VMD Tcl script that draws the C-alpha trace (Angstrom):
set ca {
  {102.76 5.39 54.67}
  {99.34 6.26 53.04}
  {98.55 4.65 49.73}
  {95.52 5.16 47.55}
  {94.44 3.93 44.19}
  {92.20 5.51 41.80}
  {90.42 4.37 38.53}
  {89.33 6.42 35.59}
  {87.37 5.67 32.34}
  {86.23 7.78 29.47}
  {84.54 7.42 26.17}
  {83.79 9.65 23.34}
  {82.03 9.27 20.01}
  {84.12 9.33 16.82}
  {83.63 12.66 14.91}
  {84.35 13.75 11.52}
  {86.06 17.20 11.34}
  {87.76 17.11 14.87}
  {91.33 16.32 15.79}
  {92.38 13.06 17.36}
  {94.30 13.79 20.38}
  {95.52 11.28 22.88}
  {97.63 11.97 25.99}
  {98.30 15.45 24.52}
  {99.56 14.28 21.13}
  {97.73 14.89 17.87}
  {97.32 11.57 16.12}
  {97.20 11.86 12.31}
  {93.65 10.41 11.41}
  {90.58 11.05 9.26}
  {88.39 11.52 12.32}
  {88.66 12.80 15.85}
  {86.66 12.49 19.05}
  {83.33 14.43 19.96}
  {83.49 16.37 23.23}
  {83.08 19.72 24.86}
  {86.62 20.19 25.25}
  {89.38 18.72 23.01}
  {87.98 15.42 23.88}
  {91.46 13.86 24.82}
  {89.85 10.76 26.42}
  {93.29 9.69 27.78}
  {93.86 12.72 29.63}
  {90.19 12.63 30.88}
  {90.44 9.05 32.23}
  {93.84 9.90 34.18}
  {92.34 13.04 35.47}
  {89.23 11.05 36.85}
  {91.71 8.34 38.27}
  {93.72 11.05 40.16}
  {90.60 12.73 41.54}
  {89.11 9.39 42.51}
  {92.25 8.58 44.43}
  {91.66 11.76 46.35}
  {87.84 11.13 46.70}
  {87.18 14.44 45.06}
  {84.75 13.52 42.67}
  {85.29 13.56 38.80}
  {86.27 15.67 36.05}
  {82.64 16.88 35.28}
  {82.46 18.29 38.89}
  {85.61 20.31 38.45}
  {85.12 21.06 34.87}
  {81.34 20.90 33.89}
  {80.41 20.66 30.29}
  {77.66 23.17 30.73}
  {80.34 25.98 31.27}
  {81.19 27.61 27.99}
  {84.64 28.41 29.61}
  {85.76 24.81 28.95}
  {84.80 24.67 25.41}
  {87.48 23.24 23.19}
  {89.77 23.35 26.23}
  {93.10 21.59 26.15}
  {92.60 18.58 28.27}
  {95.90 19.02 29.94}
  {94.52 21.88 31.90}
  {92.30 19.27 33.70}
  {95.14 16.79 34.01}
  {97.48 19.32 35.42}
  {94.74 20.47 37.78}
  {94.15 17.05 39.21}
  {98.02 16.48 39.66}
  {98.37 19.83 41.48}
  {95.61 18.56 43.86}
  {97.38 15.40 44.55}
  {100.59 17.50 45.26}
  {98.66 19.94 47.61}
  {97.07 16.99 49.54}
  {100.66 15.73 50.24}
  {100.54 12.91 47.99}
  {102.84 12.19 45.04}
  {101.70 10.22 41.87}
  {103.65 6.70 42.15}
  {102.49 5.38 38.82}
  {99.86 5.40 36.00}
  {98.71 2.32 34.10}
  {96.31 3.30 31.08}
  {94.60 1.57 28.00}
  {93.25 3.19 25.09}
  {90.54 1.12 23.35}
  {90.05 2.36 19.50}
  {89.62 0.22 16.58}
  {91.74 2.36 14.39}
  {94.24 3.90 13.67}
  {97.01 1.73 15.02}
  {98.74 3.50 17.75}
  {101.94 1.45 18.47}
  {104.04 4.42 16.98}
  {102.74 6.92 19.31}
  {103.28 4.98 22.47}
  {106.55 6.93 23.41}
  {105.40 10.26 22.44}
  {102.24 9.98 24.42}
  {104.21 8.68 27.42}
  {106.60 11.50 27.09}
  {103.84 14.15 26.61}
  {102.30 12.63 29.89}
  {105.57 12.43 31.86}
  {106.27 16.32 30.88}
  {102.75 17.28 32.00}
  {102.74 15.26 35.26}
  {106.39 15.89 36.18}
  {106.59 12.05 36.52}
  {109.51 9.82 35.22}
  {108.70 8.03 31.98}
  {109.22 4.59 33.54}
  {106.14 5.32 36.00}
  {103.59 5.79 32.91}
  {102.12 2.96 30.95}
  {100.10 3.30 27.97}
  {98.56 0.41 26.27}
  {96.67 0.27 23.08}
  {93.69 -2.19 22.19}
  {91.12 -2.67 19.59}
  {87.66 -4.02 20.46}
  {87.98 -6.71 17.96}
  {85.19 -5.35 15.97}
  {82.62 -5.95 18.80}
  {80.28 -3.04 20.18}
  {80.42 0.58 19.43}
  {84.37 0.85 19.75}
  {84.77 -2.03 17.43}
  {82.27 -0.69 14.97}
  {84.36 2.44 14.72}
  {81.58 4.50 16.41}
  {83.35 5.55 19.63}
  {86.79 5.18 21.56}
  {87.33 4.53 25.25}
  {90.33 4.93 27.80}
  {90.86 3.39 31.24}
  {93.57 4.41 33.78}
  {94.60 3.21 37.23}
  {96.84 5.39 39.33}
  {98.61 4.92 42.69}
  {99.37 7.84 44.79}
  {101.32 7.71 47.98}
  {101.91 10.11 51.07}
  {105.20 9.20 52.78}
}
mol new
graphics top color blue
foreach p $ca { graphics top sphere $p radius 0.5 }
foreach p [lrange $ca 0 end-1] q [lrange $ca 1 end] { graphics top cylinder $p $q radius 0.2 }
display resetview
């Protein structure tokens, strides 16, 4: 059996007048995240983790922010592309462990909807997707409410 791991990380500035989307789920909030696409940093981190596990670079290599084609794009386009590459390489996603770091809003009520959204997009059982939420304890740019981050680890296997 061939086993590979991948790690992804993303961060975006907080921005007024933009939606806050995490794992494909719109989160009611008075701010969103700044980015070329819809700035779904959780989807971006998981996409990078999948691409990294395959040694295929990062999200910017596949979907450059210099290309107007990706302006305001739904980040699940990127995520589904990475999952397709995993399948085409003969692997399957075993599990995903992810963390969103944002000072506010509190996200605990969105854990299940985000996991379900990711499960549907990746065609992966719900019990294979972990999504955790942390604050930065008011430390650094995330803690000061200036930005948000996401991290993801994935395990892919080839039987």
